[in-house]
ZAZASE-221361 format. One record per atom (N, C-alpha, C, O): y, z, x; residue in one letter; chain. Coordinates in steps of 0.2 Angstrom, whole numbers, plus 5000, padded with zeros to 4 digits. Layout:
<atoms>
<atom <Y,Z,X>,a,A>
...
</atoms>
This chain:
<atoms>
<atom <5073,5155,4664>,x,A>
<atom <5066,5152,4667>,x,A>
<atom <5063,5146,4666>,x,A>
<atom <5058,5143,4669>,x,A>
<atom <5067,5144,4663>,x,A>
<atom <5062,5134,4657>,x,A>
<atom <5060,5135,4664>,x,A>
<atom <5055,5139,4665>,x,A>
<atom <5064,5130,4673>,x,A>
<atom <5064,5127,4676>,x,A>
<atom <5055,5128,4681>,x,A>
<atom <5051,5123,4683>,x,A>
<atom <5055,5135,4680>,x,A>
<atom <5045,5139,4684>,x,A>
<atom <5043,5139,4680>,x,A>
<atom <5037,5138,4681>,x,A>
<atom <5045,5140,4670>,x,A>
<atom <5037,5143,4666>,x,A>
<atom <5031,5139,4664>,x,A>
<atom <5028,5134,4662>,x,A>
<atom <5029,5145,4665>,x,A>
<atom <5021,5140,4663>,x,A>
<atom <5019,5146,4655>,x,A>
<atom <5015,5151,4654>,x,A>
<atom <5022,5142,4652>,x,A>
<atom <5017,5150,4645>,x,A>
<atom <5007,5145,4642>,x,A>
<atom <5004,5139,4643>,x,A>
<atom <5006,5149,4639>,x,A>
<atom <4997,5149,4637>,x,A>
<atom <4998,5151,4632>,x,A>
<atom <4999,5157,4631>,x,A>
<atom <4996,5147,4627>,x,A>
<atom <4993,5150,4622>,x,A>
<atom <4986,5146,4623>,x,A>
<atom <4984,5141,4625>,x,A>
<atom <4982,5153,4618>,x,A>
<atom <4975,5149,4616>,x,A>
<atom <4972,5155,4610>,x,A>
<atom <4976,5159,4608>,x,A>
<atom <4964,5156,4605>,x,A>
<atom <4966,5157,4602>,x,A>
<atom <4958,5158,4602>,x,A>
<atom <4955,5153,4601>,x,A>
<atom <4956,5163,4603>,x,A>
<atom <4951,5167,4606>,x,A>
<atom <4944,5172,4602>,x,A>
<atom <4940,5177,4603>,x,A>
<atom <4947,5167,4595>,x,A>
<atom <4942,5171,4590>,x,A>
<atom <4940,5166,4585>,x,A>
<atom <4940,5168,4579>,x,A>
<atom <4937,5161,4588>,x,A>
<atom <4935,5153,4583>,x,A>
<atom <4931,5155,4580>,x,A>
<atom <4931,5154,4574>,x,A>
<atom <4924,5160,4582>,x,A>
<atom <4917,5160,4581>,x,A>
<atom <4912,5155,4581>,x,A>
<atom <4906,5156,4579>,x,A>
<atom <4916,5149,4583>,x,A>
<atom <4909,5144,4585>,x,A>
<atom <4909,5142,4581>,x,A>
<atom <4908,5136,4583>,x,A>
<atom <4909,5143,4574>,x,A>
<atom <4906,5140,4568>,x,A>
<atom <4905,5135,4568>,x,A>
<atom <4899,5133,4567>,x,A>
<atom <4911,5130,4569>,x,A>
<atom <4916,5123,4566>,x,A>
<atom <4911,5118,4572>,x,A>
<atom <4909,5113,4570>,x,A>
<atom <4909,5121,4581>,x,A>
<atom <4909,5115,4583>,x,A>
<atom <4900,5113,4586>,x,A>
<atom <4895,5116,4586>,x,A>
<atom <4900,5105,4588>,x,A>
<atom <4895,5103,4585>,x,A>
<atom <4891,5105,4595>,x,A>
<atom <4886,5103,4597>,x,A>
<atom <4894,5107,4597>,x,A>
<atom <4894,5103,4605>,x,A>
<atom <4891,5112,4608>,x,A>
<atom <4897,5115,4609>,x,A>
<atom <4886,5115,4609>,x,A>
<atom <4883,5118,4612>,x,A>
<atom <4887,5124,4617>,x,A>
<atom <4887,5121,4623>,x,A>
<atom <4890,5129,4618>,x,A>
<atom <4891,5132,4624>,x,A>
<atom <4889,5129,4631>,x,A>
<atom <4885,5125,4630>,x,A>
<atom <4889,5129,4637>,x,A>
<atom <4883,5129,4642>,x,A>
<atom <4884,5136,4647>,x,A>
<atom <4889,5138,4649>,x,A>
<atom <4877,5138,4648>,x,A>
<atom <4877,5143,4650>,x,A>
<atom <4881,5142,4659>,x,A>
<atom <4882,5136,4661>,x,A>
<atom <4882,5145,4662>,x,A>
<atom <4885,5148,4669>,x,A>
<atom <4884,5156,4672>,x,A>
<atom <4885,5158,4677>,x,A>
<atom <4882,5157,4668>,x,A>
<atom <4881,5163,4671>,x,A>
<atom <4879,5168,4665>,x,A>
<atom <4879,5166,4660>,x,A>
<atom <4876,5175,4667>,x,A>
<atom <4871,5179,4661>,x,A>
<atom <4880,5184,4656>,x,A>
<atom <4880,5190,4653>,x,A>
<atom <4885,5178,4656>,x,A>
<atom <4888,5182,4653>,x,A>
<atom <4888,5176,4648>,x,A>
<atom <4887,5177,4642>,x,A>
<atom <4890,5167,4650>,x,A>
<atom <4889,5161,4646>,x,A>
<atom <4897,5160,4644>,x,A>
<atom <4902,5163,4645>,x,A>
<atom <4895,5155,4642>,x,A>
<atom <4904,5152,4642>,x,A>
<atom <4903,5155,4636>,x,A>
<atom <4904,5161,4637>,x,A>
<atom <4902,5154,4628>,x,A>
<atom <4903,5157,4623>,x,A>
<atom <4908,5148,4620>,x,A>
<atom <4910,5143,4623>,x,A>
<atom <4909,5151,4613>,x,A>
<atom <4909,5145,4612>,x,A>
<atom <4917,5143,4614>,x,A>
<atom <4921,5147,4616>,x,A>
<atom <4917,5136,4613>,x,A>
<atom <4925,5133,4616>,x,A>
<atom <4931,5132,4611>,x,A>
<atom <4931,5128,4607>,x,A>
<atom <4936,5138,4612>,x,A>
<atom <4943,5140,4608>,x,A>
<atom <4948,5137,4612>,x,A>
<atom <4949,5138,4618>,x,A>
<atom <4953,5130,4607>,x,A>
<atom <4959,5129,4607>,x,A>
<atom <4964,5131,4610>,x,A>
<atom <4966,5137,4608>,x,A>
<atom <4969,5126,4619>,x,A>
<atom <4970,5127,4620>,x,A>
<atom <4976,5127,4623>,x,A>
<atom <4975,5123,4628>,x,A>
<atom <4984,5129,4623>,x,A>
<atom <4992,5124,4624>,x,A>
<atom <4996,5128,4626>,x,A>
<atom <4998,5133,4624>,x,A>
<atom <4998,5123,4634>,x,A>
<atom <4999,5125,4639>,x,A>
<atom <5007,5122,4637>,x,A>
<atom <5007,5116,4636>,x,A>
<atom <5015,5128,4635>,x,A>
<atom <5017,5124,4637>,x,A>
<atom <5023,5126,4642>,x,A>
<atom <5027,5131,4641>,x,A>
<atom <5023,5121,4647>,x,A>
<atom <5028,5119,4653>,x,A>
<atom <5029,5116,4655>,x,A>
<atom <5027,5110,4653>,x,A>
<atom <5034,5116,4659>,x,A>
<atom <5039,5108,4661>,x,A>
<atom <5033,5104,4666>,x,A>
<atom <5031,5098,4667>,x,A>
<atom <5030,5111,4670>,x,A>
<atom <5027,5105,4674>,x,A>
<atom <5020,5101,4668>,x,A>
<atom <5015,5097,4670>,x,A>
<atom <5021,5102,4665>,x,A>
<atom <5012,5098,4660>,x,A>
<atom <5014,5089,4658>,x,A>
<atom <5018,5085,4659>,x,A>
<atom <5011,5089,4656>,x,A>
<atom <5008,5083,4655>,x,A>
<atom <5011,5080,4651>,x,A>
<atom <5006,5078,4649>,x,A>
<atom <5016,5076,4647>,x,A>
<atom <5018,5076,4637>,x,A>
<atom <5014,5073,4636>,x,A>
<atom <5012,5068,4638>,x,A>
<atom <5010,5078,4630>,x,A>
<atom <5006,5073,4627>,x,A>
<atom <5001,5076,4630>,x,A>
<atom <4998,5078,4625>,x,A>
<atom <4999,5077,4633>,x,A>
<atom <4991,5073,4639>,x,A>
<atom <4986,5079,4635>,x,A>
<atom <4988,5085,4634>,x,A>
<atom <4978,5076,4634>,x,A>
<atom <4976,5084,4628>,x,A>
<atom <4969,5083,4637>,x,A>
<atom <4966,5078,4638>,x,A>
<atom <4969,5087,4640>,x,A>
<atom <4961,5091,4646>,x,A>
<atom <4955,5088,4641>,x,A>
<atom <4956,5091,4636>,x,A>
<atom <4950,5085,4641>,x,A>
<atom <4943,5085,4641>,x,A>
<atom <4941,5089,4647>,x,A>
<atom <4938,5094,4644>,x,A>
<atom <4942,5090,4651>,x,A>
<atom <4937,5097,4657>,x,A>
<atom <4938,5103,4656>,x,A>
<atom <4942,5107,4655>,x,A>
<atom <4928,5103,4656>,x,A>
<atom <4928,5112,4654>,x,A>
<atom <4930,5117,4656>,x,A>
<atom <4930,5118,4662>,x,A>
<atom <4933,5121,4652>,x,A>
<atom <4937,5126,4658>,x,A>
<atom <4935,5132,4655>,x,A>
<atom <4932,5131,4650>,x,A>
<atom <4938,5141,4658>,x,A>
<atom <4936,5147,4657>,x,A>
<atom <4941,5150,4653>,x,A>
<atom <4946,5147,4655>,x,A>
<atom <4941,5155,4648>,x,A>
<atom <4946,5159,4652>,x,A>
<atom <4946,5163,4658>,x,A>
<atom <4950,5167,4658>,x,A>
<atom <4941,5162,4666>,x,A>
<atom <4945,5166,4669>,x,A>
<atom <4950,5159,4670>,x,A>
<atom <4956,5160,4671>,x,A>
<atom <4950,5156,4670>,x,A>
<atom <4952,5149,4671>,x,A>
<atom <4959,5150,4671>,x,A>
<atom <4962,5145,4673>,x,A>
<atom <4963,5156,4669>,x,A>
<atom <4969,5157,4667>,x,A>
<atom <4970,5164,4671>,x,A>
<atom <4975,5167,4671>,x,A>
<atom <4967,5165,4675>,x,A>
<atom <4968,5173,4677>,x,A>
<atom <4966,5170,4684>,x,A>
<atom <4967,5173,4689>,x,A>
<atom <4964,5164,4684>,x,A>
<atom <4964,5163,4693>,x,A>
<atom <4969,5156,4693>,x,A>
<atom <4969,5153,4699>,x,A>
<atom <4974,5153,4687>,x,A>
<atom <4980,5153,4688>,x,A>
<atom <4984,5154,4690>,x,A>
<atom <4989,5151,4692>,x,A>
<atom <4983,5163,4689>,x,A>
<atom <4988,5168,4689>,x,A>
<atom <4991,5170,4695>,x,A>
<atom <4997,5170,4697>,x,A>
<atom <4979,5172,4699>,x,A>
<atom <4975,5176,4705>,x,A>
<atom <4984,5168,4710>,x,A>
<atom <4990,5169,4711>,x,A>
<atom <4980,5165,4711>,x,A>
<atom <4986,5161,4713>,x,A>
<atom <4991,5158,4716>,x,A>
<atom <4992,5155,4722>,x,A>
<atom <4995,5159,4710>,x,A>
<atom <5001,5157,4710>,x,A>
<atom <5003,5161,4713>,x,A>
<atom <5006,5159,4718>,x,A>
<atom <5000,5170,4710>,x,A>
<atom <5006,5175,4714>,x,A>
<atom <5002,5181,4718>,x,A>
<atom <5003,5187,4717>,x,A>
<atom <4997,5177,4722>,x,A>
<atom <4996,5177,4728>,x,A>
<atom <4989,5186,4728>,x,A>
<atom <4987,5191,4730>,x,A>
<atom <4987,5181,4723>,x,A>
<atom <4983,5191,4721>,x,A>
<atom <4977,5190,4720>,x,A>
<atom <4974,5185,4718>,x,A>
<atom <4971,5199,4722>,x,A>
<atom <4966,5194,4722>,x,A>
<atom <4962,5197,4716>,x,A>
<atom <4964,5201,4713>,x,A>
<atom <4954,5193,4715>,x,A>
<atom <4953,5194,4710>,x,A>
<atom <4947,5200,4707>,x,A>
<atom <4942,5204,4709>,x,A>
<atom <4952,5199,4702>,x,A>
<atom <4951,5209,4699>,x,A>
<atom <4943,5209,4696>,x,A>
<atom <4941,5214,4693>,x,A>
<atom <4936,5201,4697>,x,A>
<atom <4931,5202,4697>,x,A>
<atom <4923,5197,4700>,x,A>
<atom <4926,5194,4705>,x,A>
<atom <4919,5196,4700>,x,A>
<atom <4915,5192,4703>,x,A>
<atom <4916,5186,4700>,x,A>
<atom <4917,5181,4704>,x,A>
<atom <4917,5185,4695>,x,A>
<atom <4916,5178,4690>,x,A>
<atom <4926,5174,4690>,x,A>
<atom <4928,5168,4689>,x,A>
<atom <4930,5180,4691>,x,A>
<atom <4937,5175,4693>,x,A>
<atom <4936,5174,4701>,x,A>
<atom <4942,5175,4703>,x,A>
<atom <4934,5174,4704>,x,A>
<atom <4934,5173,4710>,x,A>
<atom <4928,5171,4712>,x,A>
<atom <4927,5170,4718>,x,A>
<atom <4922,5168,4706>,x,A>
<atom <4918,5166,4711>,x,A>
<atom <4920,5155,4706>,x,A>
<atom <4916,5151,4706>,x,A>
<atom <4928,5155,4703>,x,A>
<atom <4926,5151,4696>,x,A>
<atom <4931,5148,4699>,x,A>
<atom <4935,5151,4702>,x,A>
<atom <4930,5140,4699>,x,A>
<atom <4929,5134,4706>,x,A>
<atom <4938,5133,4702>,x,A>
<atom <4940,5132,4696>,x,A>
<atom <4942,5135,4708>,x,A>
<atom <4951,5134,4709>,x,A>
<atom <4950,5127,4705>,x,A>
<atom <4955,5124,4704>,x,A>
</atoms>
């Protein structure tokens, strides 16, 4: 399965107390504290570090688009793909 695999690892309990950047306001839920994320895949660029602002919804959006699924909620529908 490796040639078509994407493994996403996130830490979603950082507490945000260490972060020097306040989270941006996206909507009523806000973005919350930044958390690290790893994507392990043959499609990932080796050694690449992205500085693009993302949201946990980006993982959901990735799954929706790759498997042709309908959005689960308004935030998943409106998040940029």
